[in-house]
C-alpha positions in Angstrom: -29.6 3.9 -15.8 -27.9 3.6 -12.4 -24.6 5.4 -11.7 -22.4 5.2 -8.7 -20.4 8.1 -7.3 -16.9 7.3 -6.2 -18.0 7.6 -2.5 -20.7 4.9 -3.1 -18.2 2.4 -4.6 -17.0 -0.4 -2.3 -13.5 -0.2 -1.0 -10.9 -2.8 -1.6 -10.3 -5.3 1.2 -7.0 -6.8 2.2 -7.2 -10.6 1.9 -3.6 -11.4 2.8 -0.3 -9.8 3.6 2.1 -11.7 1.3 5.3 -9.9 2.1 7.1 -6.8 3.3 5.5 -4.7 0.5 3.1 -7.1 -1.1 -0.6 -7.5 -0.4 -3.4 -9.6 -1.8 -6.4 -7.4 -2.2 -10.0 -8.0 -3.3 -12.9 -5.9 -4.4 -16.3 -7.4 -5.2 -15.4 -10.7 -7.0 -11.8 -9.9 -8.0 -8.5 -10.6 -6.2 -5.1 -9.2 -7.3 -1.7 -8.5 -5.9 -0.8 -4.9 -4.9 2.8 -3.7 -4.1 3.4 -0.6 -2.0 4.7 1.6 -4.7 6.7 4.3 -2.9 8.9 2.5 -0.4 11.6 -0.2 -0.3 12.3 -2.6 2.6 15.8 -3.9 3.3 15.8 -7.7 3.2 17.1 -7.7 6.8 13.9 -5.9 7.8 11.5 -8.0 5.7 10.1 -10.2 8.4 9.6 -7.2 10.8 7.9 -5.2 8.0 5.6 -8.1 7.1 4.7 -8.5 10.8 4.0 -4.7 11.0 1.7 -4.9 8.0 -0.1 -8.0 9.4 -0.8 -6.1 12.7 -1.9 -3.0 10.8 -4.1 -4.9 8.4 -6.3 -7.6 9.9 -8.0 -9.7 7.2 -10.8 -7.8 5.5 -9.4 -4.3 6.4 -10.9 -1.8 4.0 -8.3 0.2 2.1 -8.1 3.0 -0.5 -5.8 2.2 -3.4 -4.1 5.1 -5.3 -2.6 3.3 -8.4 0.8 4.4 -9.6 1.3 1.8 -12.3 2.0 -1.9 -12.8 5.1 -4.1 -12.8 5.1 -7.7 -13.8 1.3 -8.0 -13.5 1.3 -6.4 -10.0 -0.5 -3.2 -9.2 1.8 -0.5 -7.7 -0.2 1.7 -5.4 -0.2 4.0 -2.4 -2.4 2.2 0.1 -4.4 4.0 2.9 -6.3 2.3 5.6 -9.8 3.8 5.4 -10.6 3.5 9.2 -7.5 5.3 10.3 -6.2 7.3 7.3 -2.8 5.7 7.7 -0.7 5.5 4.5 1.0 2.1 4.8 4.3 3.2 3.1 4.5 6.2 5.5 3.7 3.9 8.5 6.5 1.5 7.5 8.9 4.5 7.2 7.9 5.9 10.6 8.5 2.4 12.1 12.0 2.4 10.7 11.3 -0.6 8.5 11.3 1.1 5.0 12.8 3.9 3.1 11.3 6.0 0.3 12.4 5.0 -3.2 14.8 7.6 -4.7 13.4 9.9 -7.3 14.8 7.9 -10.2 13.1 4.7 -9.1 9.8 6.0 -7.6 6.7 6.0 -9.8 5.1 9.3 -10.6 2.7 10.1 -7.7 5.0 9.2 -4.8 5.8 11.9 -2.3 9.4 13.2 -2.6 11.9 11.7 -0.2 12.3 15.1 1.5 8.5 15.3 2.1 8.4 11.8 3.4 11.2 12.5 5.9 9.2 15.5 7.3 5.8 13.8 7.7 
């Protein structure tokens, strides 16, 4: 019997940036949509946020997904770039392109808005 430790498992790879908070991600032979689960992007900033993500995530960038739940068949997750350790939601906030979801809308597992403002 062969078992894999979490460290030995393959990371997910970004296949496409589909929108300001929506990615198409693949791992092994599966592909699925992933929405950044802790931030919101104003529609006026959507194109800039999409461009920021495309720059931060060249095709096949390896990422760590921390699932927060699902909505309409889309995985909600915190997404961290493995090579740099950058949390994409935090990066969008620091670039001024996103704001944290308020406590009533944020899935469990998101940092508090106060903690996001400090980091």
